[in-house]
N, C-alpha and C positions, 0 to 999 in steps of 0.2 A: 239586607246587605248581602245575603247568600248569593242571590242572582247577580248582583253587581260584581262580586268577586269572581264568579264563574265567567262572566263576560270579559273581565280583565285578564283572567288566566288564559282564556281562549286567544285573546289578542297577543299576549306575551308568547304563547307557544307557536305563533306563526313564524318565528325566526328559526324554529327547530325543524329537524327532518319530519316529513309528513307520513301519515298512514292513510288508508282508504277513507276512513271516517273517524275524526277525532273528537275533541271536546264539544259538547252541545246537544247530544242525543242521550237516550237512555243507556246505550252501550256504544263502545267503539267497534269499528270493523277493521280487521287486518287481513289483507289479501293473502291467499295461498294458492298453490297449484290446483287444489280441488275446491271445496267449499270455503268461503271466507270464514275466519274465526271471529266470533262475537264475544267481546270481553266487557265485563262490568265489575265494579267494585263498590263496596259499601262498608261503612263503619257504624257501629252502635255504641253510644256512650251512656254510662249509668247516669241517671238523672235527666237525660234528654230523651232517650228512646225507650227506656224501661226503668222501673224501680225494682232493684234486685230483691229486696226483702218482700215485695208483694208478689212477684211472678216466679222467682226461683231461677237457677242457672239453666235448667233443662229448656225452659221456654225461651231463654235468651239465644241459645244455640239454634233452636228451631226457627226463630224469627230471623236470625242472621242469614240462614240459607234461603228462607222464603222471600226476603226483600230482594236478594240478588236474582233468584229465579223469576221473580215478577218482572224485573228489567228484561231478562232474556225473552220472556213470554211476550212483552210489548213489542219486540222486534221479530216475533215468530221464529225465534231460534230454538234449536234443540240443545239442552244442557249436556255437557260432557264431563266437566271436572270442576272442583273448587279447591281453593288454597286458603287455609285458615291461619290467622295471626291473632294472638291473645296478649293483652297487657293486663296481667293479673295483680290485684293488690296482694301484698305480702302475707296477710292473714289468711290462712287456709288456702293458699294458692293451689296446692296439688289437688285437693278435693274439688275446689271450685272449677279448675281447669278440666278435670275429668268429667264433671257433670255437664258443663257446656259442650264438651266434645261429644258426649253421648247424645245430646240434643241435635248436634250437627249430623252425627252419624244416622240417627233415626230419620231425619228429614231427607238426607241424601239417599238412603235406602228406599224410601217411599217414591222418589223420583228417578231412581236408577242413575245416580250421579256418583262419580268417583271422587275421593279425596286425594289430591295430588301432592300435598305437602303443606308447608306453612312455617310459622315461627312462634315462639313463646318467650315472653319477657315477664319479669316480676318488678314491680315498682311501688312507690308510696302513694300513688294516686288511686282514683276510682277505677272500676272495671271498664276497659275499652276492648271491644272485639271487632275484628276486621275480616272480611272475606272477599276474595276475588273469584268470580265465576267465569268460566269459559264455555262457549257453546259453538255450534256450527250453524251457519246461515243457510237459508233455503236457496236452492239453485237458481230460482227465479228472482232472488233479491229479498232484502229485509224490509220490514215495515219501518219507516222513519217518521220523525215528527214533521218533516218538510213536504209531505206529499198531499196535504189537504188543498182543495180547490173550491172557489165559490160555487155553491150549489150542493156540495157534499153534505150528507146528513151526519149530525153529531150523534154518536151512539155510545152508551155506557153499559157495562156489565154489572150485574148485581144490584145491591142497594147501598146508598151512601150515607156517611155520617155516623157519629157516635163511636168511632173506633177505640177511643180511650176506655170504653167500658169492656173491652176485651178483644175486639177483632184485630187490633194492631199486633197482638201476640199470637193469635190463632186464626190463620187465614190460609186459603189455598191459592198459591200462585197460578195464574190462569193459563197454564201450559196446555191443558186439554182444550180449552176454548180456542187458543191460537191455532192448534193443530186442526181443529174442525173448520175454522173460518178461512185459513190461508188457501186451501185448494179451491175455494169458491171464487177467488179473485175479485172480491168486492171491497176489501179494505185498502184505502189509499194512504192512510197515515195512522199512527198510533203512538200512545204512551201509556204508562201505568199511572194510576192516581195515587201518588205518594205524598205530594205536598198539598193536595186539595183540588177539587174539581176546578175552582176558579183559576188557580195558579197554573195547573197542568194544561188547562184549555188555552190559557194565554201562551204557554210555551209552544203549543202547536201552531197557533196563529202567527206568532213571531217568526218561527222557522219557515212557515208556509207563505208568509207575506200576505195574509188575508185577515179577516175578522170572523167573529162568531156571534150568532144570535141564538140565545137559549130560551126555550119556553119553560118558565119556572114551574108551571103546573105539571110538567111531565117528568121532572127529576125524581127518580125513585128513591124515596127516603126510608132509611132503615128504622126498625123498631128501636134500636139503640139510640138513634138521633132523637127520636120522640121522647125516650126516657131521659136523655141528657138534658133536653130542653126544659124539663120540669124544675130543674134547680140551677141552670146555668145563666138564665137571663137572656138567652138567645132562642130564636125559633128553631124548630126542626129543620126548616129549609136552610137557615144559616149554618147549622151544623153540617148538613149534607154538602154545602158548597165549600166550606172552609176547614173542616176538621182535619182532613188529610189522613194518610196511612190507611186508606180503604184497600189499596192494592188491587183495585179493579182495573179493567182496560177501558181506555177512552179512545175512540176511533173515529176516523172520517170514512164514511161509506159512500161509494159511487151511487148517486141518485138513480141512475139508469138500472142499477142492479139491486135496489133496496128491497124489492120483492123477494129476493133470494136470501135475505137476512133471516135466519131462524128466530123464532120468538124466545127460544132458550137452547142452551147446550149443556147437557149433563146436569140439568136442574138449575143452571145459572141463567136468569133472565137477561135479555138484551133489549134495551129501551132507546128509542130515538127521542132525543131531547131538544133538537134544534137543527140549525143549518149554518154552515160556514158561508160567509158573505164577503163581498168585495171591499166594503168599507172596513178599515182597520179598527181594532179595539174589540172589547167584549160588550155585548148588548143583551138585555133581558127583555122578554115579552111576557106579559100577563094581562089581566083584565083592564089594567090601567094604561096599557099601551107599551111602547118600546122605550127603555131607559138604559143608561150606561150601567154596566155591571162591574163592580169592583172585584179584582182578582184576589180574593181572600184565600188564605191557606195557612198551613202549619209551618212555622219557621224551625228548621232543624239545626241550623248552625249560623255562621257569621253572615 
């Protein structure tokens, strides 16, 4: 239902004033006299995105910054500032707010990002935290979801799946990777893997009006996905395709320049897992042939 609501919201907003790039990508683009501003926003809700008693408030603050910077990385933007809003449960609100803020500060310091302001409220509900991040776009333009073309290679960073075993709370937004790849001029389109490889790949194909064919044997599966599969009733591959919150980059790379794609950047591997194709939809290829691939992923909201 989440994606249906986003589609409706995009259509409803058509009657309002326009910006350079609005609803439908990882970030919005707002034109300025110099570099465009890149803006993204995310909320984390207790019980959906974290279990406070298990992870602690410091980790919540760090994750909140990370998910927003991951969006900026997917558009090759340079982060500049964040704005923090907290809806704190009344019990121990001051202590809880301070610890979350410390996590936000730590993450911002690591990535040289300013905290520009925000808002704090206390209520009788669970913990809800919200962050808006602002960055600057590259002079030559941002990576968008809509740039993939038939023949482009599908590339992912890192290893996928099993994020609930810890990665969803402790990950590195791929800013360094974006900085390394952007000057090569090989990336045609990109998004970050937050909802799951299947769903996020579908997002690129819909925006780019093409399809995708994935070689299932090439998907880089994490050790956590293998561990999760021991008790979940799902295969490691199913976890890699559908778990979500990997916060890796999913990219379309120009096939004429695929030889320029490094095998890794700063220890993060880059793997070609398939090809964008002219027929719409998602398709998988393995030893049994080509079959339709269901866009499985993690549902974050409505």
